[in-house]
C-alpha positions as CSV (number, residue, x, y, z in Angstrom):
1,X,-0.6,10.0,-18.6
2,X,-3.1,8.1,-16.4
3,X,-1.3,7.4,-13.0
4,X,2.1,7.6,-11.4
5,X,4.7,4.9,-11.5
6,X,6.7,5.3,-8.4
7,X,7.8,7.7,-5.7
8,X,11.4,8.1,-5.0
9,X,13.6,9.5,-2.2
10,X,17.3,10.0,-2.1
11,X,18.9,8.5,1.1
12,X,22.3,8.4,2.6
13,X,22.4,4.6,3.1
14,X,19.9,2.6,0.9
15,X,20.4,-0.7,2.8
16,X,19.4,1.0,6.1
17,X,16.5,2.9,4.5
18,X,15.2,-0.4,2.9
19,X,15.4,-2.2,6.3
20,X,13.5,0.6,8.0
21,X,10.5,0.5,5.5
22,X,10.5,-3.3,5.6
23,X,10.5,-3.3,9.4
24,X,7.9,-0.6,10.0
25,X,5.7,-0.7,7.1
26,X,6.0,-4.3,5.8
27,X,7.2,-3.5,2.4
28,X,9.1,-6.0,0.2
29,X,12.0,-5.4,-2.2
30,X,10.9,-6.0,-5.8
31,X,13.9,-4.6,-7.6
32,X,17.0,-2.5,-7.5
33,X,20.7,-2.9,-7.6
34,X,23.9,-1.0,-8.6
35,X,23.3,1.5,-11.3
36,X,26.6,2.4,-13.0
37,X,25.3,3.3,-16.4
38,X,25.8,5.9,-18.9
39,X,22.0,6.4,-19.3
40,X,21.7,7.0,-15.5
41,X,24.4,9.7,-15.7
42,X,22.6,11.3,-18.7
43,X,19.2,11.1,-16.9
44,X,20.3,12.7,-13.7
45,X,22.6,15.2,-15.4
46,X,25.6,14.2,-13.3
47,X,28.7,12.7,-15.1
48,X,30.0,10.9,-12.1
49,X,26.7,9.4,-10.9
50,X,26.6,5.9,-9.7
51,X,23.5,4.8,-7.9
52,X,22.5,2.1,-5.5
53,X,18.8,1.5,-5.8
54,X,16.1,-0.4,-3.8
55,X,12.5,-0.6,-5.1
56,X,9.9,-1.6,-2.6
57,X,6.2,-2.4,-2.7
58,X,3.4,-3.6,-0.5
59,X,3.4,-7.4,-0.8
60,X,-0.4,-7.4,-1.3
61,X,-0.6,-4.5,-3.9
62,X,2.6,-4.6,-5.9
63,X,1.3,-1.5,-7.8
64,X,2.6,1.4,-5.9
65,X,6.4,1.5,-5.9
66,X,8.7,3.2,-3.4
67,X,12.3,3.8,-4.8
68,X,15.1,4.6,-2.6
69,X,18.3,5.9,-4.2
70,X,21.7,6.3,-2.7
71,X,24.2,8.3,-4.8
72,X,27.5,6.4,-4.3
73,X,29.2,8.6,-7.0
74,X,28.1,12.2,-7.0
75,X,27.0,12.1,-3.3
76,X,25.3,15.3,-2.2
77,X,24.8,17.0,1.1
78,X,21.7,16.3,3.2
79,X,18.7,18.4,2.5
80,X,16.5,20.3,4.9
81,X,13.3,18.1,4.7
82,X,11.0,20.5,6.5
83,X,7.6,20.3,4.7
84,X,7.5,24.1,4.3
85,X,10.4,24.2,1.9
86,X,9.5,24.5,-1.7
87,X,10.4,21.3,-3.6
88,X,10.1,19.0,-0.6
89,X,7.6,16.1,-0.6
90,X,6.1,13.6,1.7
91,X,4.8,10.1,1.2
92,X,1.4,9.2,2.8
93,X,0.5,5.7,3.9
94,X,-3.3,4.8,4.5
95,X,-4.0,3.5,8.0
96,X,-6.9,1.4,9.1
97,X,-6.2,2.3,12.7
98,X,-4.1,5.3,13.1
99,X,-4.0,5.2,16.9
100,X,-2.7,1.6,16.9
101,X,-0.2,2.4,14.1
102,X,1.0,5.4,16.1
103,X,1.5,3.4,19.3
104,X,3.2,0.5,17.4
105,X,5.7,2.8,15.6
106,X,6.3,5.1,18.6
107,X,7.0,2.0,20.6
108,X,9.8,1.2,18.1
109,X,11.3,4.6,18.3
110,X,9.9,6.1,15.2
111,X,9.9,9.9,15.6
112,X,6.5,11.7,15.0
113,X,5.8,15.4,14.6
114,X,2.7,15.3,16.8
115,X,0.1,12.8,18.0
116,X,-2.6,12.0,15.4
117,X,-4.9,14.9,14.6
118,X,-8.4,15.0,13.4
119,X,-9.0,16.9,10.2
120,X,-11.7,19.6,10.8
121,X,-11.9,21.2,7.4
122,X,-12.1,20.5,3.6
123,X,-12.6,17.2,1.7
124,X,-11.0,15.1,4.3
125,X,-13.0,16.5,7.3
126,X,-13.2,13.7,10.0
127,X,-10.2,11.9,8.8
128,X,-7.1,11.4,11.2
129,X,-3.6,12.3,10.1
130,X,-0.1,12.5,11.5
131,X,3.4,13.2,10.1
132,X,6.5,11.2,11.1
133,X,10.1,11.1,10.1
134,X,11.7,8.3,8.2
135,X,15.4,7.7,7.2
136,X,17.3,10.8,6.6
137,X,14.3,12.6,8.1
138,X,12.1,11.9,5.1
139,X,8.7,13.2,5.8
140,X,5.9,10.6,5.9
141,X,2.3,10.6,6.9
142,X,-0.2,8.3,8.2
143,X,-3.8,8.9,7.1
144,X,-6.9,7.3,8.2
145,X,-10.0,8.4,6.2
146,X,-13.1,9.6,7.8
147,X,-15.7,6.9,8.5
148,X,-18.6,6.9,6.1
149,X,-21.9,7.8,7.4
């Protein structure tokens, strides 16, 4: 194995989640659809699973994929998405100007955990970072690397 293929989040409404990532992060839909297939039910281990899927990518990159899945059949209860809960994850987006991105997204009503913070220790010392909440309270991060030099 040399690299990851995609990151995936389960959402309650795939159309609304897709629209959110398109609006706020400029991603574009590159795949997806309705998945009512035996191989899917076998893969996820749920006999009644029917999925509605959206696959998104950065229009300039097209390499890193974000998959959003709505379980239409075998729908589950919402999860506690707090970052301190084992098994939970977050997706980090690189930012060239974290303050501008923070102002832009805050102005659109996106909820943040805090204002951007400066990393004071470790391999990312001098970088800037902030967590925010996406659809279904998916945890996301904006990260601006430290300036060289």
